[in-house]
C-alpha positions as CSV (number, residue, x, y, z in Angstrom):
1,X,4.4,-29.4,-7.8
2,X,3.5,-29.0,-11.0
3,X,3.4,-25.5,-12.5
4,X,-0.3,-26.0,-13.3
5,X,-0.7,-27.0,-9.7
6,X,1.0,-23.9,-8.6
7,X,-0.8,-21.6,-10.5
8,X,-4.4,-23.1,-9.0
9,X,-3.2,-22.6,-5.6
10,X,-2.0,-19.2,-6.1
11,X,-5.2,-18.4,-7.7
12,X,-7.2,-19.8,-4.8
13,X,-4.9,-18.5,-2.1
14,X,-4.3,-15.0,-3.9
15,X,-7.3,-13.3,-3.2
16,X,-7.6,-13.8,0.4
17,X,-4.0,-12.8,1.1
18,X,-4.1,-9.9,-1.2
19,X,-7.2,-8.4,0.8
20,X,-5.6,-9.2,3.9
21,X,-2.3,-7.6,3.1
22,X,-4.4,-4.4,1.6
23,X,-6.9,-4.2,4.6
24,X,-3.4,-4.0,6.9
25,X,-1.7,-1.7,4.5
26,X,-4.3,0.8,4.7
27,X,-4.8,0.8,8.8
28,X,-1.0,1.3,8.4
29,X,-1.7,4.2,6.3
30,X,-4.1,5.5,8.5
31,X,-1.7,5.3,11.5
32,X,1.0,7.1,9.4
33,X,-1.5,9.9,8.6
34,X,-2.3,10.4,12.4
35,X,1.2,10.2,13.2
36,X,2.4,12.9,10.4
37,X,-0.8,14.9,11.8
38,X,0.5,15.1,15.4
39,X,4.4,15.6,14.5
40,X,3.0,18.8,12.1
41,X,1.0,20.2,15.5
42,X,3.7,19.6,17.8
43,X,5.7,22.6,19.1
44,X,8.8,20.8,20.4
45,X,10.2,20.1,16.6
46,X,12.1,21.9,14.6
47,X,10.5,24.4,12.0
48,X,11.6,22.5,9.2
49,X,10.0,19.2,10.1
50,X,6.7,21.1,11.2
51,X,6.5,22.8,7.7
52,X,7.6,19.4,5.7
53,X,5.0,17.5,7.7
54,X,2.3,20.1,7.5
55,X,2.7,20.6,3.4
56,X,2.0,16.6,3.7
57,X,-0.9,16.7,6.0
58,X,-2.3,19.3,3.7
59,X,-2.1,17.5,0.7
60,X,-3.3,14.0,2.5
61,X,-6.3,16.1,4.0
62,X,-7.2,17.5,0.6
63,X,-7.2,14.0,-0.7
64,X,-8.6,11.9,1.8
65,X,-10.2,14.6,4.6
66,X,-8.9,14.9,8.0
67,X,-6.6,12.2,9.6
68,X,-9.1,11.3,12.5
69,X,-12.1,10.5,10.0
70,X,-10.2,8.7,7.3
71,X,-11.9,4.7,7.5
72,X,-10.8,2.7,4.8
73,X,-14.1,0.9,3.2
74,X,-14.3,-1.8,0.9
75,X,-13.5,-0.2,-2.1
76,X,-10.2,1.3,-0.6
77,X,-9.6,-2.3,0.1
78,X,-10.3,-3.8,-3.1
79,X,-8.5,-1.3,-5.2
80,X,-5.3,-1.6,-3.0
81,X,-5.7,-5.5,-3.4
82,X,-5.9,-5.1,-7.1
83,X,-3.0,-2.9,-7.2
84,X,-1.0,-5.3,-5.4
85,X,-2.1,-8.2,-7.6
86,X,-0.8,-5.9,-10.6
87,X,2.5,-5.3,-9.1
88,X,3.2,-8.7,-8.1
89,X,2.0,-10.2,-11.8
90,X,4.4,-7.6,-13.3
91,X,7.0,-8.5,-10.7
92,X,6.8,-12.2,-11.8
93,X,6.8,-11.5,-15.5
94,X,9.9,-9.4,-15.2
95,X,11.8,-12.0,-13.1
96,X,10.7,-14.5,-15.8
97,X,12.1,-12.6,-18.6
98,X,15.1,-11.7,-17.0
99,X,15.9,-15.3,-16.4
100,X,14.9,-16.1,-20.1
101,X,17.2,-13.4,-21.1
102,X,20.1,-14.6,-19.0
103,X,19.8,-18.2,-20.2
104,X,20.2,-16.9,-23.7
């Protein structure tokens, strides 16, 4: 497969894949947020764990609101997908630069 064909394939499949991965990642984030909230409220945990998770929960609730009400919307999904695309592009560029640098 030529480089041109592979870049067209990445362009066509990259967007739906990025949106799917972003959606799954945001749902996992909600689960993590709920887990931290429950962990911070549980009485059987060690005091240090409760204090640490309470700090995280307070920070996340100040940013996103209560964990039970967090519902990722289209804007969240698109922003996470853009972030993923930027990170993957930067990683590809760095790996190409590293392989060129090693070849010299």
